[in-house]
C-alpha positions as CSV (number, residue, x, y, z in Angstrom):
1,M,0.0,0.0,0.0
2,T,1.4,3.4,-1.0
3,L,0.2,6.7,0.3
4,V,0.8,9.7,-1.8
5,A,0.3,13.2,-0.4
6,V,-0.6,15.9,-2.8
7,R,-0.2,19.4,-1.8
8,A,-1.4,22.1,-4.1
9,L,0.1,25.6,-3.8
10,L,-2.2,28.4,-4.7
11,Y,-0.9,31.7,-6.0
12,S,-2.7,34.9,-6.8
13,V,-1.6,36.8,-9.8
14,V,-1.0,40.5,-9.5
15,R,-1.4,42.5,-12.8
16,C,-0.6,46.1,-13.7
17,P,-3.8,48.2,-13.6
18,E,-2.5,50.2,-16.6
19,C,-1.4,47.6,-19.2
20,D,-2.5,44.3,-17.6
21,R,1.0,42.8,-17.5
22,R,1.7,40.1,-14.9
23,I,3.7,41.8,-12.2
24,M,4.1,39.2,-9.5
25,D,2.6,36.1,-7.8
26,V,1.5,36.2,-4.2
27,P,1.2,32.9,-2.2
28,G,-2.2,32.0,-0.9
29,D,-5.5,33.6,-1.8
30,P,-5.6,37.1,-0.2
31,H,-7.7,40.0,-1.4
32,I,-5.3,42.1,-3.4
33,E,-5.7,45.8,-4.0
34,T,-3.5,47.4,-6.7
35,R,-3.2,51.1,-7.5
36,T,-0.9,53.3,-9.5
37,V,1.1,55.7,-7.4
38,D,3.6,58.5,-7.7
39,P,7.0,57.8,-6.0
40,D,6.2,60.1,-3.1
41,R,2.5,59.4,-2.8
42,A,2.4,55.7,-1.7
43,S,0.3,54.9,1.3
44,G,2.9,52.6,2.9
45,R,0.4,49.8,3.4
46,G,1.9,47.6,0.7
47,R,5.0,47.1,-1.5
48,V,5.6,49.3,-4.5
49,V,6.8,47.5,-7.7
50,S,7.5,48.8,-11.1
51,C,5.9,47.5,-14.3
52,K,8.6,46.7,-16.9
53,R,6.2,47.4,-19.8
54,C,4.7,50.8,-19.0
55,S,7.0,51.9,-16.2
56,S,4.1,52.6,-13.8
57,L,4.7,52.3,-10.1
58,I,2.1,50.0,-8.6
59,E,1.3,49.6,-4.9
60,V,0.3,46.1,-4.1
61,I,-1.7,45.9,-0.8
62,E,-2.6,42.4,0.5
63,H,-5.6,42.0,2.8
64,R,-5.5,38.6,4.6
């Protein structure tokens, strides 16, 4: 008798709100809020990443 454990990892995809390019994957299934920000106007509630296609700065806020 053989037991096989299967563990599925779920990732949520974060996309740029301007050009819809895939920016990053977040582990789990949190509610994700994205918004375009200026360099000095981010709220500080999430990480700020840059889109390689349109050069927008996107703040990614995860609500768990």
